[in-house]
N, CA, C and O atoms as a GROMACS GRO file, in nm:
protein
  412
    1MET      N    1   9.498  11.298  14.902
    1MET     CA    2   9.583  11.173  14.890
    1MET      C    3   9.692  11.221  14.755
    1MET      O    4   9.664  11.265  14.644
    2PRO      N    5   9.831  11.190  14.823
    2PRO     CA    6   9.928  11.208  14.710
    2PRO      C    7   9.922  11.141  14.578
    2PRO      O    8   9.856  11.037  14.581
    3THR      N    9   9.969  11.170  14.470
    3THR     CA   10   9.951  11.110  14.329
    3THR      C   11  10.009  10.972  14.344
    3THR      O   12   9.959  10.870  14.297
    4SER      N   13  10.106  10.980  14.406
    4SER     CA   14  10.199  10.856  14.408
    4SER      C   15  10.147  10.721  14.499
    4SER      O   16  10.193  10.607  14.491
    5ALA      N   17  10.066  10.756  14.566
    5ALA     CA   18   9.994  10.696  14.666
    5ALA      C   19   9.849  10.632  14.585
    5ALA      O   20   9.815  10.514  14.587
    6PHE      N   21   9.796  10.716  14.532
    6PHE     CA   22   9.684  10.707  14.443
    6PHE      C   23   9.712  10.592  14.316
    6PHE      O   24   9.647  10.493  14.284
    7ALA      N   25   9.847  10.653  14.254
    7ALA     CA   26   9.874  10.556  14.115
    7ALA      C   27   9.896  10.411  14.194
    7ALA      O   28   9.848  10.306  14.151
    8ALA      N   29   9.958  10.418  14.292
    8ALA     CA   30   9.992  10.281  14.349
    8ALA      C   31   9.851  10.192  14.367
    8ALA      O   32   9.843  10.073  14.338
    9GLY      N   33   9.749  10.267  14.418
    9GLY     CA   34   9.634  10.178  14.438
    9GLY      C   35   9.565  10.146  14.328
    9GLY      O   36   9.498  10.043  14.324
   10ALA      N   37   9.575  10.234  14.221
   10ALA     CA   38   9.515  10.213  14.106
   10ALA      C   39   9.588  10.087  14.014
   10ALA      O   40   9.525  10.012  13.940
   11TYR      N   41   9.732  10.084  14.035
   11TYR     CA   42   9.792   9.982  14.015
   11TYR      C   43   9.760   9.841  14.059
   11TYR      O   44   9.754   9.738  13.991
   12ALA      N   45   9.741   9.858  14.177
   12ALA     CA   46   9.696   9.736  14.255
   12ALA      C   47   9.581   9.678  14.216
   12ALA      O   48   9.564   9.557  14.198
   13ALA      N   49   9.488   9.782  14.200
   13ALA     CA   50   9.350   9.725  14.159
   13ALA      C   51   9.366   9.670  14.029
   13ALA      O   52   9.326   9.556  14.008
   14ALA      N   53   9.433   9.753  13.916
   14ALA     CA   54   9.433   9.676  13.789
   14ALA      C   55   9.503   9.549  13.766
   14ALA      O   56   9.475   9.473  13.674
   15GLN      N   57   9.605   9.527  13.863
   15GLN     CA   58   9.667   9.391  13.893
   15GLN      C   59   9.558   9.283  13.930
   15GLN      O   60   9.553   9.174  13.873
   16GLY      N   61   9.485   9.316  14.014
   16GLY     CA   62   9.366   9.219  14.061
   16GLY      C   63   9.280   9.188  13.968
   16GLY      O   64   9.218   9.082  13.972
   17ILE      N   65   9.264   9.276  13.871
   17ILE     CA   66   9.156   9.240  13.798
   17ILE      C   67   9.222   9.162  13.669
   17ILE      O   68   9.159   9.070  13.617
   18ALA      N   69   9.349   9.202  13.619
   18ALA     CA   70   9.413   9.165  13.499
   18ALA      C   71   9.473   9.024  13.552
   18ALA      O   72   9.488   8.936  13.468
   19ARG      N   73   9.509   8.998  13.689
   19ARG     CA   74   9.556   8.863  13.714
   19ARG      C   75   9.488   8.758  13.692
   19ARG      O   76   9.366   8.766  13.702
   20PRO      N   77   9.556   8.626  13.656
   20PRO     CA   78   9.458   8.497  13.633
   20PRO      C   79   9.378   8.487  13.748
   20PRO      O   80   9.258   8.492  13.724
   21GLY      N   81   9.407   8.476  13.860
   21GLY     CA   82   9.318   8.460  13.979
   21GLY      C   83   9.238   8.572  14.040
   21GLY      O   84   9.164   8.557  14.137
   22GLY      N   85   9.257   8.679  13.978
   22GLY     CA   86   9.165   8.792  14.004
   22GLY      C   87   9.016   8.792  13.954
   22GLY      O   88   8.977   8.698  13.885
   23PRO      N   89   8.935   8.894  13.988
   23PRO     CA   90   8.803   8.875  13.928
   23PRO      C   91   8.799   8.854  13.758
   23PRO      O   92   8.875   8.895  13.670
   24LYS      N   93   8.710   8.796  13.754
   24LYS     CA   94   8.684   8.772  13.597
   24LYS      C   95   8.594   8.847  13.550
   24LYS      O   96   8.486   8.831  13.605
   25PRO      N   97   8.596   8.965  13.426
   25PRO     CA   98   8.506   9.032  13.380
   25PRO      C   99   8.415   8.960  13.318
   25PRO      O  100   8.448   8.849  13.278
   26VAL      N  101   8.262   9.015  13.292
   26VAL     CA  102   8.178   8.938  13.228
   26VAL      C  103   8.232   8.933  13.048
   26VAL      O  104   8.274   9.024  12.978
   27GLN      N  105   8.214   8.822  13.023
   27GLN     CA  106   8.253   8.793  12.864
   27GLN      C  107   8.121   8.837  12.783
   27GLN      O  108   8.007   8.808  12.819
   28ALA      N  109   8.157   8.919  12.658
   28ALA     CA  110   8.044   8.916  12.542
   28ALA      C  111   8.036   8.792  12.487
   28ALA      O  112   8.121   8.709  12.518
   29THR      N  113   7.950   8.765  12.413
   29THR     CA  114   7.929   8.660  12.328
   29THR      C  115   8.074   8.651  12.220
   29THR      O  116   8.128   8.548  12.181
   30GLY      N  117   8.100   8.740  12.201
   30GLY     CA  118   8.234   8.721  12.078
   30GLY      C  119   8.354   8.699  12.148
   30GLY      O  120   8.459   8.747  12.104
   31ALA      N  121   8.351   8.626  12.262
   31ALA     CA  122   8.476   8.602  12.342
   31ALA      C  123   8.598   8.676  12.361
   31ALA      O  124   8.709   8.632  12.333
   32GLY      N  125   8.569   8.809  12.420
   32GLY     CA  126   8.706   8.900  12.385
   32GLY      C  127   8.690   9.008  12.275
   32GLY      O  128   8.774   9.098  12.263
   33ASN      N  129   8.579   8.997  12.191
   33ASN     CA  130   8.574   9.095  12.098
   33ASN      C  131   8.466   9.208  12.159
   33ASN      O  132   8.406   9.178  12.262
   34GLY      N  133   8.443   9.327  12.102
   34GLY     CA  134   8.399   9.442  12.157
   34GLY      C  135   8.463   9.509  12.285
   34GLY      O  136   8.580   9.494  12.321
   35PHE      N  137   8.369   9.585  12.348
   35PHE     CA  138   8.420   9.646  12.452
   35PHE      C  139   8.461   9.571  12.562
   35PHE      O  140   8.535   9.627  12.642
   36THR      N  141   8.424   9.440  12.586
   36THR     CA  142   8.506   9.386  12.693
   36THR      C  143   8.637   9.322  12.660
   36THR      O  144   8.715   9.277  12.743
   37GLY      N  145   8.651   9.322  12.548
   37GLY     CA  146   8.814   9.280  12.512
   37GLY      C  147   8.879   9.393  12.497
   37GLY      O  148   9.002   9.387  12.508
   38LEU      N  149   8.826   9.503  12.472
   38LEU     CA  150   8.884   9.628  12.478
   38LEU      C  151   8.964   9.663  12.599
   38LEU      O  152   9.084   9.694  12.603
   39LEU      N  153   8.849   9.652  12.730
   39LEU     CA  154   8.882   9.667  12.837
   39LEU      C  155   8.983   9.584  12.880
   39LEU      O  156   9.078   9.633  12.941
   40GLN      N  157   8.977   9.458  12.857
   40GLN     CA  158   9.073   9.371  12.915
   40GLN      C  159   9.209   9.394  12.851
   40GLN      O  160   9.311   9.396  12.920
   41GLN      N  161   9.211   9.412  12.715
   41GLN     CA  162   9.342   9.458  12.657
   41GLN      C  163   9.414   9.590  12.719
   41GLN      O  164   9.536   9.594  12.730
   42THR      N  165   9.334   9.692  12.758
   42THR     CA  166   9.378   9.819  12.827
   42THR      C  167   9.421   9.769  12.979
   42THR      O  168   9.527   9.813  13.024
   43LEU      N  169   9.348   9.686  13.052
   43LEU     CA  170   9.372   9.679  13.173
   43LEU      C  171   9.514   9.576  13.160
   43LEU      O  172   9.594   9.582  13.254
   44ASP      N  173   9.544   9.484  13.048
   44ASP     CA  174   9.641   9.398  13.047
   44ASP      C  175   9.769   9.486  13.019
   44ASP      O  176   9.881   9.459  13.063
   45GLY      N  177   9.745   9.571  12.956
   45GLY     CA  178   9.879   9.694  12.911
   45GLY      C  179   9.913   9.768  13.037
   45GLY      O  180  10.032   9.781  13.065
   46VAL      N  181   9.824   9.817  13.114
   46VAL     CA  182   9.863   9.916  13.244
   46VAL      C  183   9.908   9.819  13.322
   46VAL      O  184  10.006   9.855  13.387
   47ALA      N  185   9.864   9.679  13.346
   47ALA     CA  186   9.945   9.615  13.423
   47ALA      C  187  10.085   9.565  13.412
   47ALA      O  188  10.163   9.537  13.503
   48GLN      N  189  10.104   9.559  13.261
   48GLN     CA  190  10.233   9.509  13.200
   48GLN      C  191  10.319   9.650  13.228
   48GLN      O  192  10.417   9.621  13.297
   49SER      N  193  10.315   9.781  13.201
   49SER     CA  194  10.326   9.910  13.241
   49SER      C  195  10.403   9.908  13.389
   49SER      O  196  10.517   9.941  13.423
   50GLY      N  197  10.312   9.866  13.445
   50GLY     CA  198  10.352   9.880  13.595
   50GLY      C  199  10.461   9.754  13.632
   50GLY      O  200  10.555   9.765  13.711
   51GLU      N  201  10.431   9.652  13.567
   51GLU     CA  202  10.533   9.538  13.601
   51GLU      C  203  10.698   9.583  13.539
   51GLU      O  204  10.807   9.555  13.589
   52LYS      N  205  10.673   9.652  13.433
   52LYS     CA  206  10.784   9.698  13.336
   52LYS      C  207  10.871   9.789  13.438
   52LYS      O  208  10.993   9.777  13.454
   53ALA      N  209  10.779   9.890  13.513
   53ALA     CA  210  10.855   9.971  13.606
   53ALA      C  211  10.908   9.923  13.718
   53ALA      O  212  11.019   9.956  13.760
   54ASP      N  213  10.829   9.839  13.776
   54ASP     CA  214  10.877   9.738  13.891
   54ASP      C  215  11.020   9.683  13.846
   54ASP      O  216  11.124   9.707  13.907
   55ARG      N  217  11.006   9.605  13.727
   55ARG     CA  218  11.146   9.547  13.721
   55ARG      C  219  11.265   9.645  13.699
   55ARG      O  220  11.374   9.623  13.752
   56ALA      N  221  11.244   9.748  13.624
   56ALA     CA  222  11.332   9.876  13.610
   56ALA      C  223  11.396   9.907  13.741
   56ALA      O  224  11.515   9.894  13.769
   57ALA      N  225  11.298   9.949  13.819
   57ALA     CA  226  11.345   9.987  13.967
   57ALA      C  227  11.412   9.859  14.049
   57ALA      O  228  11.488   9.885  14.142
   58LEU      N  229  11.386   9.726  14.017
   58LEU     CA  230  11.470   9.631  14.091
   58LEU      C  231  11.607   9.609  14.018
   58LEU      O  232  11.711   9.576  14.074
   59SER      N  233  11.592   9.630  13.895
   59SER     CA  234  11.750   9.648  13.823
   59SER      C  235  11.826   9.758  13.864
   59SER      O  236  11.948   9.755  13.877
   60ALA      N  237  11.749   9.860  13.885
   60ALA     CA  238  11.861   9.990  13.941
   60ALA      C  239  11.886   9.973  14.061
   60ALA      O  240  11.996  10.014  14.098
   61ALA      N  241  11.797   9.907  14.162
   61ALA     CA  242  11.851   9.873  14.294
   61ALA      C  243  11.957   9.757  14.313
   61ALA      O  244  12.032   9.742  14.409
   62ALA      N  245  11.946   9.681  14.202
   62ALA     CA  246  12.082   9.595  14.190
   62ALA      C  247  12.191   9.684  14.127
   62ALA      O  248  12.302   9.631  14.122
   63GLY      N  249  12.182   9.795  14.082
   63GLY     CA  250  12.319   9.853  13.983
   63GLY      C  251  12.318   9.811  13.829
   63GLY      O  252  12.403   9.842  13.746
   64LYS      N  253  12.191   9.724  13.806
   64LYS     CA  254  12.203   9.689  13.658
   64LYS      C  255  12.162   9.771  13.572
   64LYS      O  256  12.204   9.763  13.457
   65ALA      N  257  12.064   9.876  13.612
   65ALA     CA  258  11.998   9.972  13.519
   65ALA      C  259  12.016  10.126  13.545
   65ALA      O  260  12.046  10.170  13.656
   66ASN      N  261  11.992  10.215  13.422
   66ASN     CA  262  12.015  10.319  13.434
   66ASN      C  263  11.890  10.418  13.468
   66ASN      O  264  11.782  10.429  13.410
   67VAL      N  265  11.941  10.490  13.588
   67VAL     CA  266  11.828  10.582  13.657
   67VAL      C  267  11.706  10.634  13.555
   67VAL      O  268  11.584  10.623  13.568
   68VAL      N  269  11.774  10.687  13.465
   68VAL     CA  270  11.670  10.723  13.360
   68VAL      C  271  11.598  10.649  13.307
   68VAL      O  272  11.484  10.693  13.289
   69ASP      N  273  11.622  10.528  13.268
   69ASP     CA  274  11.541  10.426  13.231
   69ASP      C  275  11.417  10.398  13.355
   69ASP      O  276  11.302  10.367  13.324
   70VAL      N  277  11.450  10.410  13.457
   70VAL     CA  278  11.374  10.372  13.554
   70VAL      C  279  11.263  10.501  13.577
   70VAL      O  280  11.144  10.489  13.608
   71VAL      N  281  11.319  10.599  13.558
   71VAL     CA  282  11.248  10.712  13.571
   71VAL      C  283  11.138  10.704  13.444
   71VAL      O  284  11.020  10.732  13.464
   72THR      N  285  11.173  10.676  13.350
   72THR     CA  286  11.072  10.672  13.198
   72THR      C  287  10.989  10.574  13.230
   72THR      O  288  10.870  10.600  13.214
   73ALA      N  289  11.022  10.447  13.279
   73ALA     CA  290  10.927  10.327  13.318
   73ALA      C  291  10.819  10.360  13.397
   73ALA      O  292  10.706  10.317  13.373
   74VAL      N  293  10.849  10.447  13.508
   74VAL     CA  294  10.770  10.476  13.615
   74VAL      C  295  10.665  10.596  13.558
   74VAL      O  296  10.543  10.593  13.575
   75ALA      N  297  10.732  10.690  13.495
   75ALA     CA  298  10.651  10.792  13.430
   75ALA      C  299  10.525  10.723  13.328
   75ALA      O  300  10.404  10.747  13.333
   76GLU      N  301  10.594  10.636  13.241
   76GLU     CA  302  10.517  10.579  13.160
   76GLU      C  303  10.366  10.512  13.247
   76GLU      O  304  10.248  10.542  13.226
   77SER      N  305  10.416  10.429  13.334
   77SER     CA  306  10.330  10.352  13.421
   77SER      C  307  10.223  10.441  13.474
   77SER      O  308  10.104  10.413  13.461
   78GLU      N  309  10.277  10.573  13.547
   78GLU     CA  310  10.187  10.674  13.587
   78GLU      C  311  10.082  10.710  13.519
   78GLU      O  312   9.965  10.706  13.556
   79THR      N  313  10.130  10.752  13.406
   79THR     CA  314  10.034  10.806  13.269
   79THR      C  315   9.936  10.710  13.238
   79THR      O  316   9.821  10.750  13.218
   80ALA      N  317   9.962  10.593  13.230
   80ALA     CA  318   9.856  10.474  13.196
   80ALA      C  319   9.766  10.474  13.300
   80ALA      O  320   9.647  10.483  13.270
   81LEU      N  321   9.796  10.466  13.420
   81LEU     CA  322   9.718  10.469  13.524
   81LEU      C  323   9.632  10.590  13.548
   81LEU      O  324   9.523  10.582  13.605
   82GLN      N  325   9.686  10.711  13.499
   82GLN     CA  326   9.608  10.824  13.509
   82GLN      C  327   9.508  10.830  13.411
   82GLN      O  328   9.396  10.876  13.435
   83THR      N  329   9.546  10.781  13.287
   83THR     CA  330   9.450  10.767  13.190
   83THR      C  331   9.353  10.686  13.190
   83THR      O  332   9.255  10.713  13.122
   84LEU      N  333   9.358  10.555  13.277
   84LEU     CA  334   9.253  10.460  13.312
   84LEU      C  335   9.167  10.521  13.394
   84LEU      O  336   9.047  10.522  13.370
   85VAL      N  337   9.219  10.579  13.498
   85VAL     CA  338   9.135  10.626  13.603
   85VAL      C  339   9.042  10.735  13.538
   85VAL      O  340   8.923  10.742  13.567
   86ALA      N  341   9.096  10.809  13.460
   86ALA     CA  342   9.028  10.935  13.381
   86ALA      C  343   8.906  10.877  13.311
   86ALA      O  344   8.792  10.919  13.325
   87VAL      N  345   8.946  10.770  13.228
   87VAL     CA  346   8.846  10.698  13.169
   87VAL      C  347   8.742  10.637  13.238
   87VAL      O  348   8.626  10.624  13.198
   88ARG      N  349   8.791  10.598  13.347
   88ARG     CA  350   8.678  10.526  13.448
   88ARG      C  351   8.570  10.633  13.481
   88ARG      O  352   8.449  10.627  13.461
   89ASP      N  353   8.646  10.734  13.537
   89ASP     CA  354   8.531  10.860  13.590
   89ASP      C  355   8.465  10.900  13.495
   89ASP      O  356   8.347  10.927  13.518
   90ARG      N  357   8.513  10.916  13.369
   90ARG     CA  358   8.395  10.970  13.263
   90ARG      C  359   8.312  10.845  13.228
   90ARG      O  360   8.200  10.871  13.184
   91VAL      N  361   8.346  10.707  13.241
   91VAL     CA  362   8.243  10.621  13.222
   91VAL      C  363   8.140  10.627  13.341
   91VAL      O  364   8.019  10.636  13.325
   92ILE      N  365   8.199  10.622  13.452
   92ILE     CA  366   8.085  10.640  13.572
   92ILE      C  367   7.990  10.768  13.585
   92ILE      O  368   7.876  10.776  13.631
   93SER      N  369   8.078  10.873  13.525
   93SER     CA  370   7.993  11.021  13.516
   93SER      C  371   7.888  10.998  13.408
   93SER      O  372   7.773  11.039  13.426
   94ALA      N  373   7.930  10.924  13.281
   94ALA     CA  374   7.785  10.921  13.189
   94ALA      C  375   7.689  10.816  13.240
   94ALA      O  376   7.568  10.820  13.218
   95TYR      N  377   7.746  10.726  13.305
   95TYR     CA  378   7.643  10.619  13.368
   95TYR      C  379   7.547  10.686  13.472
   95TYR      O  380   7.428  10.656  13.479
   96GLU      N  381   7.610  10.784  13.555
   96GLU     CA  382   7.526  10.859  13.634
   96GLU      C  383   7.423  10.947  13.578
   96GLU      O  384   7.311  10.956  13.627
   97GLU      N  385   7.472  11.027  13.453
   97GLU     CA  386   7.405  11.096  13.375
   97GLU      C  387   7.278  11.041  13.322
   97GLU      O  388   7.167  11.092  13.336
   98ILE      N  389   7.315  10.901  13.244
   98ILE     CA  390   7.207  10.832  13.215
   98ILE      C  391   7.085  10.802  13.312
   98ILE      O  392   6.967  10.814  13.279
   99MET      N  393   7.132  10.760  13.437
   99MET     CA  394   7.025  10.729  13.546
   99MET      C  395   6.956  10.832  13.610
   99MET      O  396   6.864  10.811  13.690
  100ARG      N  397   6.993  10.939  13.580
  100ARG     CA  398   6.907  11.069  13.635
  100ARG      C  399   6.817  11.123  13.493
  100ARG      O  400   6.753  11.228  13.496
  101MET      N  401   6.823  11.036  13.376
  101MET     CA  402   6.750  11.077  13.277
  101MET      C  403   6.577  11.046  13.312
  101MET      O  404   6.547  10.945  13.376
  102PRO      N  405   6.498  11.119  13.275
  102PRO     CA  406   6.336  11.065  13.282
  102PRO      C  407   6.291  10.969  13.203
  102PRO      O  408   6.327  10.968  13.086
  103ILE      N  409   6.227  10.898  13.238
  103ILE     CA  410   6.186  10.767  13.154
  103ILE      C  411   6.078  10.803  13.079
  103ILE      O  412   6.025  10.722  13.005
   0.00000   0.00000   0.00000
């Protein structure tokens, strides 16, 4: 799978989770504190990065933005998504390792 298609799929998934009508993460008793709050902030940040890249691309298409700004915004968004996916993969790997441990 090309990196751009992979990044687009991850961006769409992040938007679906962070969107108000999207799936709601389970809240801890601290109402946004702890791991759940950190996860939600991270997802919101990735979604905002993607939205910034979208706005920059639309501005460039309208002739109102510099192409360098668009490339920078898209690169930042792609980096944020790749980081999010890498962390997700490590969390899944750790979970699988724990599940393989004998009781």
